[in-house]
C-alpha positions in Angstrom: 60.3 38.3 6.0 57.1 37.6 4.0 55.3 36.3 7.1 56.3 39.4 9.2 55.0 41.7 6.5 51.8 39.8 6.1 51.2 39.7 9.9 51.7 43.5 10.2 49.3 44.2 7.3 46.7 41.8 8.8 47.0 43.6 12.2 46.5 47.0 10.5 43.5 45.8 8.5 42.0 44.3 11.7 42.4 47.5 13.6 40.8 49.4 10.7 37.8 47.1 9.9 37.0 45.1 13.1 34.3 46.8 15.1 32.4 45.3 18.1 29.3 47.1 16.7 29.1 45.0 13.5 29.2 41.6 15.0 31.2 40.2 12.2 35.0 40.7 12.3 35.3 42.2 8.8 39.1 42.8 9.2 39.8 39.1 9.6 37.3 38.2 6.9 38.9 40.7 4.5 42.4 39.5 5.2 41.5 35.9 4.7 39.6 36.5 1.5 42.3 38.8 0.1 45.0 36.3 1.1 43.1 33.5 -0.7 42.9 35.6 -3.8 46.6 36.4 -3.7 47.6 32.8 -3.2 45.4 31.8 -6.1 47.0 34.5 -8.3 50.6 33.7 -7.3 50.3 29.9 -7.6 48.3 30.1 -10.8 50.9 32.5 -12.3 53.7 30.3 -11.1 52.2 27.2 -12.7 51.3 28.9 -16.0 54.5 30.9 -16.6 57.2 29.1 -14.6 59.0 32.5 -14.3 58.9 32.7 -10.6 61.6 31.0 -8.5 60.5 28.6 -5.8 62.0 31.0 -3.3 59.7 33.8 -4.6 56.7 31.6 -4.6 57.5 30.5 -1.0 58.1 34.1 0.1 54.7 35.2 -1.1 52.5 32.1 -0.8 53.9 30.6 2.4 55.4 33.6 4.0 53.2 36.6 3.2 49.9 34.8 2.8 50.6 32.5 5.8 51.2 35.6 7.9 48.4 37.6 6.4 45.6 35.1 6.7 44.8 33.5 10.0 42.8 30.4 10.8 43.5 30.7 14.6 41.9 34.2 14.8 39.0 33.0 12.6 38.4 30.1 15.1 38.7 32.3 18.1 36.3 35.0 16.7 33.8 32.2 16.0 34.2 31.0 19.6 33.4 34.5 20.8 30.3 34.7 18.5 29.0 31.4 19.8 29.7 32.3 23.4 27.8 35.5 23.1 24.8 33.6 21.5 25.2 35.5 18.2 24.4 32.4 16.1 23.3 34.4 13.0 26.7 36.3 12.7 28.5 33.0 13.5 26.8 31.3 10.6 27.3 34.2 8.2 30.9 34.7 9.2 31.8 31.0 9.0 29.9 30.2 5.8 31.0 33.5 4.2 34.6 32.9 5.0 34.6 29.4 3.6 32.6 30.0 0.5 34.1 33.4 -0.5 37.6 32.1 0.5 37.4 29.1 -1.8 35.9 31.3 -4.5 38.7 33.8 -4.2 41.4 31.1 -4.7 39.5 29.8 -7.8 39.1 33.4 -9.1 42.8 34.0 -8.6 43.7 30.8 -10.4 41.3 31.7 -13.2 42.6 35.3 -13.6 46.2 34.0 -13.8 45.1 31.5 -16.5 43.5 34.1 -18.8 46.0 36.9 -18.3 
């Protein structure tokens, strides 16, 4: 259920934000970063407060975030950037996704710790 909802939302964000004119697939980038923030918030909250059941954590962290974020699309879009010779956008997209994604998880964990 969570995975289906996350996948549908990712599809809609991709349709809204991905544009061939920009070079960088901003829809996938946004979904991956937002999903990283959500998983940081949920897991940080669950660890701190222990008020969420394991089923609820699984529904959100594994189901929703697993369906919402996508490594396979990220890899494919990087393949397309490399194949087209767009090395600058490949580097920006790859490094941005990794650095901002990690930062989003840490930010989510930090937010849940101080709230």
